[in-house]
Legacy VTK file of the C-alpha trace (Angstrom):
# vtk DataFile Version 3.0
C-alpha trace
ASCII
DATASET POLYDATA
POINTS 182 float
110.605 0.533 158.760
114.196 -1.143 157.714
113.123 -1.846 153.720
116.179 -4.532 153.111
115.405 -6.554 155.718
111.560 -5.768 156.217
111.379 -4.970 160.132
111.138 -2.363 162.359
114.780 -0.663 163.619
113.038 -0.972 166.991
113.531 -4.675 166.333
117.373 -4.628 165.929
119.133 -5.458 168.776
122.644 -3.545 167.915
125.306 -3.380 170.427
126.391 0.056 169.799
130.104 0.168 171.859
133.382 2.089 171.406
135.990 -0.992 170.786
140.010 -1.568 169.964
140.340 1.503 167.549
137.298 4.007 168.113
138.878 4.451 172.091
141.095 7.134 171.572
141.476 8.944 175.053
144.944 9.642 176.388
144.563 7.423 179.137
141.722 5.045 180.758
141.336 2.265 183.636
142.289 -0.843 182.291
140.230 -4.789 183.623
141.528 -8.019 182.651
139.330 -10.327 181.051
138.982 -11.771 184.459
137.562 -8.145 185.789
141.153 -7.114 187.523
141.768 -4.066 187.061
145.204 -4.067 185.384
145.144 0.248 186.103
145.455 3.585 183.899
147.432 3.250 180.768
147.404 5.026 177.785
144.784 4.069 174.718
147.316 2.723 172.534
149.360 0.772 175.150
145.722 -0.671 176.700
144.590 -1.618 172.494
148.634 -3.297 172.579
148.029 -5.411 176.053
145.084 -6.424 173.947
145.866 -7.502 171.030
148.759 -9.646 172.422
146.000 -11.650 174.742
144.502 -12.247 170.847
141.056 -10.121 172.537
139.678 -6.562 172.341
139.387 -2.994 173.848
135.943 -2.348 174.406
134.739 0.835 176.569
132.817 0.004 179.717
131.289 3.422 180.357
132.279 6.498 178.819
131.204 8.687 181.875
133.966 7.697 184.477
137.016 9.831 184.831
139.349 7.932 183.305
137.011 6.203 181.396
136.611 3.048 182.142
138.159 -0.028 179.466
138.305 -3.604 179.465
140.302 -6.849 177.932
137.328 -8.911 176.946
136.104 -11.288 173.586
133.715 -8.617 172.039
131.145 -11.298 169.508
131.600 -13.357 173.362
130.388 -10.364 174.861
127.999 -9.512 172.293
126.528 -12.764 171.912
125.426 -13.396 175.316
123.998 -9.410 175.123
121.994 -10.669 172.696
120.263 -14.045 174.750
120.112 -11.514 177.967
117.595 -9.404 175.426
115.990 -12.710 173.682
115.961 -13.612 177.914
113.988 -10.500 178.787
111.634 -10.936 175.753
110.618 -13.927 176.447
109.260 -13.079 180.499
107.666 -9.794 179.427
104.056 -9.954 178.769
102.104 -8.210 175.950
98.547 -7.541 176.610
96.275 -6.461 173.953
92.942 -4.955 174.791
89.884 -6.261 172.629
86.740 -4.438 171.649
82.654 -5.896 171.765
80.694 -3.682 170.544
76.796 -3.569 171.887
73.383 -2.106 170.632
71.215 -1.052 172.863
68.474 -2.720 171.335
71.079 -6.160 171.744
68.995 -9.257 171.673
69.393 -11.249 174.606
70.872 -14.507 172.929
73.368 -12.713 170.915
74.329 -10.561 174.053
75.216 -14.215 175.684
77.367 -15.131 172.604
79.145 -11.714 173.131
79.890 -11.975 176.599
81.033 -15.631 176.239
83.047 -14.019 173.992
84.494 -11.341 176.311
85.875 -14.183 179.280
87.926 -16.020 176.022
89.753 -12.522 175.968
89.703 -11.918 179.630
91.248 -15.985 180.208
93.633 -15.237 177.385
94.897 -11.897 180.051
93.861 -9.751 177.731
91.466 -6.444 178.454
87.984 -5.896 176.937
86.718 -2.329 176.005
82.639 -2.942 176.252
81.600 -0.455 173.757
77.998 0.833 173.441
76.757 2.817 170.297
73.938 4.475 170.296
72.291 5.831 166.852
69.709 8.268 165.609
68.056 9.724 168.416
68.870 6.243 170.816
70.966 8.519 172.087
67.672 10.005 174.289
67.030 6.522 176.237
71.519 6.440 177.077
71.280 6.906 180.719
68.133 4.128 181.209
67.954 1.356 178.419
71.495 1.740 177.858
72.895 1.740 181.295
70.477 -0.649 182.652
72.031 -3.049 179.177
75.928 -2.298 180.253
75.092 -3.109 183.824
73.223 -6.288 183.225
76.889 -6.987 180.406
78.928 -5.894 184.346
77.028 -7.922 186.676
77.383 -11.725 184.069
80.693 -10.487 184.264
81.567 -9.743 187.809
82.465 -12.921 189.241
85.594 -13.966 186.649
86.910 -10.089 185.971
87.849 -7.521 187.343
85.293 -3.554 185.834
88.255 -1.512 185.774
86.516 1.653 184.295
82.823 2.151 185.206
80.850 3.045 182.404
81.378 6.289 180.589
79.588 8.193 177.775
81.931 9.686 175.602
80.107 11.226 172.750
77.704 8.722 171.623
79.320 5.641 172.464
79.095 4.418 176.117
82.454 2.952 177.251
83.695 0.004 179.994
86.469 -1.516 180.778
86.963 -5.424 182.195
90.550 -6.732 182.602
91.598 -10.570 183.999
91.741 -11.084 188.263
95.264 -10.581 189.648
LINES 1 183
182 0 1 2 3 4 5 6 7 8 9 10 11 12 13 14 15 16 17 18 19 20 21 22 23 24 25 26 27 28 29 30 31 32 33 34 35 36 37 38 39 40 41 42 43 44 45 46 47 48 49 50 51 52 53 54 55 56 57 58 59 60 61 62 63 64 65 66 67 68 69 70 71 72 73 74 75 76 77 78 79 80 81 82 83 84 85 86 87 88 89 90 91 92 93 94 95 96 97 98 99 100 101 102 103 104 105 106 107 108 109 110 111 112 113 114 115 116 117 118 119 120 121 122 123 124 125 126 127 128 129 130 131 132 133 134 135 136 137 138 139 140 141 142 143 144 145 146 147 148 149 150 151 152 153 154 155 156 157 158 159 160 161 162 163 164 165 166 167 168 169 170 171 172 173 174 175 176 177 178 179 180 181
């Protein structure tokens, strides 16, 4: 976490591209501002051409032989890249996993209330981890009472959502995952 700005490094969107004096190849393939190919010239000549036009020399591809550089306004290029990244971020959806816990002896009214909460989470396009916890000697009845209770929950949810993972035992917990219908 960056202490100065209070945000994670992954949230920083800096463009790491060689420009102007950072480009030190013997010769480069130069593209003009409008994308036309100028030809293969020395790095110093390419910088001079960019300077004459009041633009920057920006490395496009260092993998090519010779490396490809373009004469352009670097600040405008960086701005457009940032805008593209913001648009991509807007379009992506984040699916959270919510968790709802039950006990095998949960009463009917409480069960209905928790099922309503699960349906609210699923409507918001979140996955839900349904966990049934067994304490003490309740574990003896996991395959009977516990399985019956979780099947009741699954039956109540089937018409509104998809069961991603059927109920399975993990230690003292019976776990089932449900998600929104596609």
